[in-house]
VOLUM-607194 format. One line per 2 residues: number of its first residue (from 1); their letters; for each residue x negated, y negated, z of C-alpha. Coordinates in Angstrom, 3 decimals. Each point is the difference from the previous one (the first is absolute). Layout:
N
NUM> A> X:Y:Z | ...;
//
This chain:
454
1> XX> -92.184:-123.417:149.765 | 0.444:-1.705:-3.388;
3> XX> 2.793:1.243:-2.242 | -1.002:1.971:-3.070;
5> XX> 0.163:-2.192:-3.141 | 2.998:0.618:-2.264;
7> XX> -0.280:1.660:-3.389 | 0.675:-3.335:-1.697;
9> XX> -2.746:-1.745:1.985 | -2.444:2.801:-0.847;
11> XX> 0.741:-0.256:-3.729 | -0.182:-3.798:0.007;
13> XX> -3.382:0.149:1.713 | -1.295:2.504:-2.546;
15> XX> 1.202:-2.187:-2.884 | -0.991:-3.333:1.554;
17> XX> -2.588:-1.049:-2.593 | 2.248:0.889:-2.930;
19> XX> 2.986:-1.700:1.607 | -1.888:-3.250:0.502;
21> XX> -0.829:0.041:-3.700 | 3.565:0.933:-0.932;
23> XX> 1.811:-2.776:1.817 | -2.094:-2.636:-1.743;
25> XX> 0.443:1.161:-3.607 | 3.751:0.248:-0.610;
27> XX> -0.243:2.203:-3.116 | 2.594:2.329:1.519;
29> XX> 2.770:-2.610:0.068 | 1.304:0.329:-3.548;
31> XX> -0.347:3.789:0.180 | 2.389:0.119:2.980;
33> XX> 3.684:0.392:-0.999 | 1.335:-1.338:3.293;
35> XX> -2.170:-3.129:-0.132 | 1.074:-0.612:-3.599;
37> XX> 3.640:0.395:1.050 | -0.082:-2.176:3.125;
39> XX> -3.015:-2.309:-0.393 | -0.629:0.454:3.733;
41> XX> -3.672:0.422:0.951 | 1.039:2.322:2.838;
43> XX> 1.511:2.320:-2.625 | -3.363:0.348:-1.745;
45> XX> -2.748:2.550:0.806 | -2.401:-2.601:1.406;
47> XX> 2.835:-1.587:1.983 | 0.890:3.342:1.543;
49> XX> -3.662:0.717:0.752 | -0.169:-3.388:1.737;
51> XX> 2.982:1.057:2.138 | -1.720:3.320:0.786;
53> XX> -3.121:-1.859:1.130 | 2.153:-2.260:2.144;
55> XX> 1.395:3.095:1.729 | -3.508:1.409:0.422;
57> XX> -1.198:-3.258:1.565 | 3.133:-0.161:2.183;
59> XX> 1.142:-3.266:-1.562 | 3.196:1.721:-1.130;
61> XX> 2.035:2.707:1.696 | 0.441:3.290:-1.874;
63> XX> 3.727:-0.103:0.817 | 0.475:-3.546:-1.308;
65> XX> 2.661:-0.491:-2.664 | -2.517:-1.742:-2.290;
67> XX> -2.400:2.924:-0.002 | 2.680:2.670:-0.335;
69> XX> 2.010:-1.699:-2.754 | -2.918:-0.794:-2.313;
71> XX> -1.615:3.425:0.455 | 3.350:1.707:-0.649;
73> XX> 0.490:-2.038:-3.172 | -3.137:1.428:-1.599;
75> XX> 0.708:2.542:-2.760 | -3.241:1.843:0.638;
77> XX> -0.607:0.189:-3.764 | -3.771:-0.561:0.472;
79> XX> -0.286:-2.203:-3.085 | -2.064:-2.341:2.178;
81> XX> -2.631:2.727:0.386 | -0.562:0.084:-3.756;
83> XX> -0.235:-3.806:-0.090 | -2.281:-0.414:3.041;
85> XX> -3.703:-0.439:-0.915 | -0.988:0.719:3.601;
87> XX> 1.571:3.452:-0.086 | 2.198:-0.395:3.067;
89> XX> 2.069:3.150:0.542 | 3.175:-1.892:0.774;
91> XX> 2.268:3.058:-0.077 | -1.733:1.469:3.039;
93> XX> 0.299:-3.296:1.884 | 3.710:-0.219:-0.851;
95> XX> 0.722:3.495:1.313 | -1.946:-0.766:3.176;
97> XX> 1.939:-3.242:0.491 | 3.312:1.806:-0.416;
99> XX> -1.152:2.638:2.473 | -0.657:-2.787:2.529;
101> XX> 3.471:-1.436:-0.606 | 1.577:3.434:0.443;
103> XX> -1.789:0.479:3.328 | 1.096:-3.439:1.200;
105> XX> 3.665:0.597:-0.858 | 1.728:1.311:3.100;
107> XX> 3.377:0.439:-1.723 | -0.043:-0.498:-3.786;
109> XX> 3.243:-1.475:-1.268 | 2.343:0.752:-2.870;
111> XX> -1.278:1.823:-3.040 | -3.514:0.320:1.486;
113> XX> 1.390:2.142:2.807 | 1.627:2.263:-2.598;
115> XX> -3.239:0.121:-2.018 | -2.108:1.052:2.970;
117> XX> 2.573:2.625:1.004 | 0.025:1.522:-3.504;
119> XX> -3.794:-0.032:-0.288 | -0.505:1.678:3.371;
121> XX> 2.927:2.416:0.135 | 0.629:0.861:-3.670;
123> XX> -3.152:-0.621:-2.049 | -2.230:1.859:2.475;
125> XX> 2.318:3.036:-0.085 | -0.182:1.759:-3.417;
127> XX> 3.288:1.915:0.448 | 1.894:-3.165:0.924;
129> XX> -1.600:-1.880:-2.861 | 0.997:2.674:-2.519;
131> XX> 3.546:-0.134:1.363 | 0.045:-3.797:-0.331;
133> XX> -1.101:0.171:-3.640 | 2.529:2.755:-0.614;
135> XX> 2.740:-2.325:1.250 | -1.366:-2.833:-2.165;
137> XX> 0.095:2.219:-3.099 | 3.570:0.992:0.857;
139> XX> 0.984:-3.674:0.181 | -1.685:-0.622:-3.351;
141> XX> 0.947:3.095:-1.967 | 3.616:0.161:1.187;
143> XX> 0.623:-3.506:-1.299 | 0.837:-1.445:3.411;
145> XX> -2.780:-2.592:-0.184 | 1.014:-1.027:-3.524;
147> XX> 3.663:-0.277:1.071 | -0.837:-2.242:2.956;
149> XX> -2.100:-2.230:-2.263 | 2.521:-0.208:-2.843;
151> XX> 2.959:-0.811:2.224 | -1.880:-2.665:1.948;
153> XX> 0.586:1.857:3.282 | -3.753:0.151:0.622;
155> XX> -0.362:-3.778:-0.281 | 2.999:-0.388:2.276;
157> XX> -1.927:1.814:2.718 | -3.203:-2.020:-0.530;
159> XX> -2.354:-1.049:-2.784 | -2.768:2.094:1.577;
161> XX> 2.238:3.075:-0.094 | 0.826:-0.728:-3.625;
163> XX> -3.661:-0.289:-0.921 | -0.805:3.166:1.945;
165> XX> 2.546:1.927:-2.064 | -1.334:-1.620:-3.178;
167> XX> -3.460:1.287:0.957 | 1.437:3.493:0.374;
169> XX> 1.768:-0.263:-3.359 | -3.286:-1.185:-1.488;
171> XX> -1.518:3.404:0.713 | 2.279:1.664:-2.560;
173> XX> -1.474:1.340:-3.236 | 1.313:-3.116:-1.739;
175> XX> 2.968:-2.341:-0.142 | 1.457:2.184:-2.750;
177> XX> -1.836:3.288:-0.153 | 2.010:1.462:-2.881;
179> XX> -0.103:-3.023:-2.270 | -1.790:-0.061:-3.342;
181> XX> -1.910:-3.042:1.208 | -1.561:1.909:2.878;
183> XX> -0.837:2.997:-2.161 | -1.707:-2.295:-2.486;
185> XX> -1.791:-1.671:2.922 | -1.654:3.341:0.510;
187> XX> 1.608:1.396:3.116 | 1.642:3.359:0.136;
189> XX> 3.584:-0.033:1.341 | 0.309:1.547:3.453;
191> XX> 1.744:3.132:-1.301 | -2.935:0.802:-2.305;
193> XX> -2.825:-0.182:2.534 | 0.795:3.332:1.589;
195> XX> -0.521:1.751:-3.362 | -3.677:-0.911:-0.261;
197> XX> -2.317:2.810:0.969 | -3.731:0.550:0.122;
199> XX> -2.226:-1.414:-2.751 | 0.181:2.034:-3.192;
201> XX> -3.553:-0.937:-0.921 | -2.867:-1.999:1.369;
203> XX> -3.436:0.158:1.513 | -0.928:2.858:2.355;
205> XX> 1.181:-0.655:3.556 | -3.449:-0.496:1.446;
207> XX> 0.190:-3.333:1.854 | 1.847:0.348:3.326;
209> XX> 1.759:-2.908:1.697 | 2.211:-0.483:3.035;
211> XX> 3.127:-2.102:-0.539 | 1.089:-2.363:2.753;
213> XX> 3.767:-0.055:-0.443 | 0.856:-2.975:2.228;
215> XX> 3.167:-0.243:2.052 | 1.937:-2.507:-2.136;
217> XX> -1.259:1.465:-3.278 | 0.941:3.561:0.931;
219> XX> 3.202:-1.122:1.699 | 1.384:-2.222:-2.782;
221> XX> -2.326:0.445:-3.010 | -0.746:3.727:-0.073;
223> XX> 0.116:-0.224:-3.795 | -3.172:-2.123:0.128;
225> XX> -1.858:2.656:2.009 | 1.223:2.694:-2.396;
227> XX> -1.122:-2.059:-3.010 | -3.373:-0.590:1.653;
229> XX> -0.605:3.718:0.437 | 1.020:0.746:-3.606;
231> XX> -2.264:-2.702:-1.438 | -2.912:1.167:2.133;
233> XX> 0.546:3.583:-1.199 | 0.016:-1.039:-3.660;
235> XX> -3.354:-1.651:0.616 | -1.613:3.022:1.610;
237> XX> 0.582:-0.921:3.629 | 1.594:2.590:2.266;
239> XX> 1.727:-1.926:2.793 | 1.378:1.222:3.308;
241> XX> 1.760:-1.794:2.866 | -0.724:0.913:3.634;
243> XX> 3.268:0.778:1.795 | -1.057:-1.661:3.261;
245> XX> -0.659:-3.453:-1.458 | 1.991:-2.903:1.468;
247> XX> 0.636:-3.693:-0.683 | -3.177:-1.982:-0.732;
249> XX> 0.691:-2.448:2.863 | 0.126:-3.168:-2.087;
251> XX> 3.343:-1.150:1.388 | -1.264:0.445:3.550;
253> XX> -3.231:-1.888:-0.668 | 1.808:-2.879:-1.728;
255> XX> 2.463:-0.235:2.900 | -2.768:-0.125:2.597;
257> XX> 0.418:3.567:1.283 | -3.617:1.034:-0.517;
259> XX> 0.263:2.907:2.418 | 2.851:1.430:-2.041;
261> XX> -2.104:-0.421:-3.136 | -2.941:1.764:1.667;
263> XX> 2.213:2.902:1.065 | 1.089:0.540:-3.596;
265> XX> -3.547:-0.469:-1.316 | -1.318:2.766:2.249;
267> XX> 2.741:2.364:-1.191 | -0.789:-0.691:-3.649;
269> XX> -3.726:0.470:0.492 | 0.701:3.435:1.488;
271> XX> 2.419:0.850:-2.807 | -2.516:-0.793:-2.748;
273> XX> -3.173:1.355:1.601 | 0.383:3.481:-1.509;
275> XX> -1.606:-1.191:-3.255 | -2.462:-2.608:-1.246;
277> XX> 2.101:-0.657:-3.113 | 1.065:-3.566:-0.848;
279> XX> 3.122:-1.257:1.772 | 2.234:-1.417:-2.722;
281> XX> 2.801:-2.464:0.682 | 2.460:-1.661:-2.378;
283> XX> 1.055:-2.766:2.436 | -2.181:-3.094:0.308;
285> XX> 1.074:-0.729:3.577 | -0.747:3.549:1.131;
287> XX> -3.331:0.044:-1.806 | -1.211:-3.214:1.621;
289> XX> 1.008:1.307:3.429 | -1.635:3.401:-0.516;
291> XX> -3.187:-1.709:-1.165 | -0.046:-2.047:3.218;
293> XX> 0.014:2.985:2.380 | -3.747:-0.417:0.471;
295> XX> 0.624:-3.462:1.446 | 3.164:0.971:1.872;
297> XX> -1.760:2.821:1.890 | -3.451:-1.606:0.224;
299> XX> 0.164:0.006:3.825 | 1.284:3.565:0.281;
301> XX> -3.154:2.070:0.538 | 1.780:3.265:-0.808;
303> XX> 1.285:-1.246:-3.364 | -2.503:-2.652:-1.121;
305> XX> -1.988:2.245:-2.357 | 2.990:1.945:-1.346;
307> XX> 1.957:-3.226:-0.569 | -2.879:-1.419:-2.027;
309> XX> -0.213:3.140:-2.142 | 3.774:-0.052:-0.457;
311> XX> 0.020:-3.626:-1.182 | -2.802:0.684:-2.475;
313> XX> 2.123:2.725:-1.655 | 3.084:-2.153:-0.622;
315> XX> 0.801:-0.838:-3.631 | 2.983:-1.501:-1.736;
317> XX> 1.456:2.193:-2.750 | -1.361:-2.464:-2.570;
319> XX> -3.496:0.309:1.436 | 0.215:3.794:0.023;
321> XX> 1.079:0.148:-3.637 | -2.626:-2.546:-1.015;
323> XX> -2.713:2.056:1.725 | 1.046:3.293:-1.582;
325> XX> 1.038:-1.447:-3.353 | 3.533:0.415:-1.270;
327> XX> 1.849:0.888:-3.172 | 2.097:-2.255:-2.185;
329> XX> 3.665:0.868:-0.341 | 2.693:-0.855:-2.532;
331> XX> 1.920:-3.195:-0.642 | 2.959:-0.613:2.324;
333> XX> 1.766:-2.760:-1.919 | -0.307:-3.733:-0.394;
335> XX> 1.742:-1.545:2.996 | -2.145:-2.907:1.175;
337> XX> -1.932:1.116:3.078 | -2.109:-1.854:2.554;
339> XX> -2.005:0.827:3.109 | 0.001:-1.572:3.461;
341> XX> -2.958:0.755:2.241 | 0.712:1.185:3.538;
343> XX> -1.817:-2.364:2.381 | -1.624:2.763:1.991;
345> XX> -0.973:1.879:-3.143 | -1.596:-3.190:-1.328;
347> XX> -1.480:-1.620:3.105 | -0.266:3.031:2.296;
349> XX> -1.101:2.847:-2.268 | -1.235:-2.176:-2.903;
351> XX> 1.555:2.515:-2.367 | 2.608:-1.965:-1.974;
353> XX> -2.024:0.176:-3.235 | -0.199:3.793:0.220;
355> XX> 3.761:0.124:0.488 | 0.572:-2.158:-3.085;
357> XX> -2.173:2.319:-2.092 | 2.592:2.746:0.385;
359> XX> 2.239:-2.074:-2.255 | -2.691:-0.177:-2.697;
361> XX> 0.344:3.769:-0.446 | 3.496:-0.567:-1.431;
363> XX> -0.209:-0.706:-3.757 | 1.777:-3.065:-1.400;
365> XX> 1.220:-1.177:3.390 | 1.634:-3.419:-0.346;
367> XX> -1.973:-1.457:2.895 | -0.072:-3.633:1.122;
369> XX> -2.118:-1.556:2.740 | 1.894:-1.374:2.987;
371> XX> -0.832:-3.471:1.271 | -0.764:0.131:3.734;
373> XX> -0.240:3.783:0.040 | -2.654:-0.356:2.717;
375> XX> 2.391:-1.923:2.280 | 2.089:1.742:2.678;
377> XX> 3.648:0.799:-0.751 | 1.083:-0.780:3.571;
379> XX> 0.722:3.612:1.028 | -2.924:0.665:2.370;
381> XX> 1.431:3.020:1.808 | 3.067:-1.246:1.891;
383> XX> -0.949:-3.678:-0.297 | 2.972:-0.492:-2.341;
385> XX> 2.333:0.891:2.878 | -1.925:-1.808:2.750;
387> XX> -0.679:-3.244:-1.902 | 2.742:0.016:-2.671;
389> XX> -0.102:-3.684:-0.976 | -3.734:-0.171:-0.661;
391> XX> 0.040:3.425:-1.634 | 2.731:-1.195:-2.355;
393> XX> -2.039:-3.065:-1.002 | -2.966:2.169:-0.917;
395> XX> 2.194:2.543:-1.808 | 1.788:-2.700:-2.035;
397> XX> -3.319:-1.116:-1.479 | -0.799:3.593:-0.929;
399> XX> 3.385:0.489:-1.676 | -0.390:-3.233:-1.983;
401> XX> -3.337:1.200:-1.353 | 1.492:3.379:-0.949;
403> XX> 2.892:-1.678:-1.783 | -2.374:-2.289:-1.906;
405> XX> -2.025:3.019:-1.126 | 3.047:1.464:-1.728;
407> XX> -0.737:3.418:1.505 | 2.822:2.444:0.620;
409> XX> -2.190:2.603:1.682 | -2.392:-0.785:2.859;
411> XX> -2.542:2.487:1.325 | -1.453:-0.392:3.487;
413> XX> -2.027:2.355:2.180 | 1.654:-0.302:3.420;
415> XX> 3.471:1.053:1.213 | 0.480:-3.160:2.082;
417> XX> -0.736:-2.233:-3.000 | 2.225:2.207:-2.165;
419> XX> 3.000:-0.402:2.313 | -0.604:-3.716:0.618;
421> XX> -0.103:-0.940:-3.677 | 2.828:2.381:-0.934;
423> XX> 2.192:-1.402:2.791 | -0.696:-3.574:-1.044;
425> XX> 0.765:0.825:-3.631 | 3.250:1.706:0.946;
427> XX> 1.269:-2.826:2.201 | -0.922:-2.597:-2.654;
429> XX> 1.580:2.171:-2.752 | -3.237:0.238:-1.937;
431> XX> -0.278:2.849:-2.508 | -3.138:1.683:1.262;
433> XX> -1.063:3.589:0.631 | -2.792:0.553:2.506;
435> XX> -2.200:3.082:0.078 | -3.444:1.273:0.942;
437> XX> -2.679:0.029:-2.762 | -0.380:3.738:0.547;
439> XX> 3.673:0.488:-0.959 | -0.622:-1.594:-3.383;
441> XX> -3.110:2.103:-0.590 | 1.906:3.092:1.137;
443> XX> 2.739:-0.663:-2.564 | -2.653:-0.633:-2.652;
445> XX> -1.502:3.414:0.777 | 3.455:1.625:-0.135;
447> XX> 0.599:-1.423:-3.465 | -3.466:1.174:-1.061;
449> XX> 1.010:3.560:0.879 | -2.432:0.429:2.877;
451> XX> 2.634:1.579:2.285 | 2.014:3.208:-0.073;
453> XX> 3.660:-1.033:-0.053 | 2.931:2.348:0.594;
//
């Protein structure tokens, strides 16, 4: 009896005509950060697709070092999808290829073993995950992480450990939350945020929405979720958050654990099925994953229809505000500000423009365009810890562009991008504050008097 074809083989067969067109055009090459960094054809989208076809045709083993290394080195930013005239859905092929590699690995080594353990035994258990983020906040808020970075003890352990702590530090409100510079940049110091209450005025609360909080956002950036709910309320949108929601599954899918991603997807579909209201997210990575549930569960007869309806309801916060219309706020100062597009918000949800429009609601904002804002920052989930050298190359280019822009405040719509850029700025001693666009709009609304403040 013939073996059932693998998921990768099935996808490659379905995309065969598009793939044949793709590998002959090469328009994806310059859009690919890893190809630009290395110049290696195997580190390009069409090179990786060629390797996938070689595995499908049994010319290359799925557990070969060549296949594994070049697939692992992909950021998964999906910029190639926007550049590809044939419309190849490369992100799906990448996740399938990583799933094949995961199956073939009998005993993953080093940091991959730790990654798979955390994804399976922490991320799939909400109580354990909340405890893990609680410990991370303790490390951050107690000053332990900052102490280890300042004294050089973190680097003494390893550069990866140092960067991991820098990522955690990057999730703070700012590098100097009580400074005049930050207040003029438009962000409220941490000790002021708790004083903001319900909107003091605004449109009637007639447009319901369900907020997807996200595990990293709620765990390390709760202020962004709080700001999102306040801004929605000011613009007549009554938002609620289902208590039983879980992680979106993006980390699992990117790591090749598609079954783990499907488990989380099913839980989220159940959590959000009590209403037909839009599902609003403020994280580009989460939004792209939630929007892909229809594909992820396409072969699950019980969830196929509900997954499709779920994906159709997903909107980034920028899209939700653009659809409903939103109010202008007050000026927040004149610190030069720029915007960096989250890859998955741009190439996955195609919603980067809507996110930028939130900034246009802030009068007299000293805004400057960022060169290469459409290019990945090198974060890509935990890629910065798994492939530190290549991640650093990509990040260095991003930091150079930010420095050339003269911006001192950078807004970006994804927690992973936020921490990556903030960590890079900290370690390179760049004066830069990173925030979410919704935080700037929230502060603009506060200054306009839209909130009740104690």
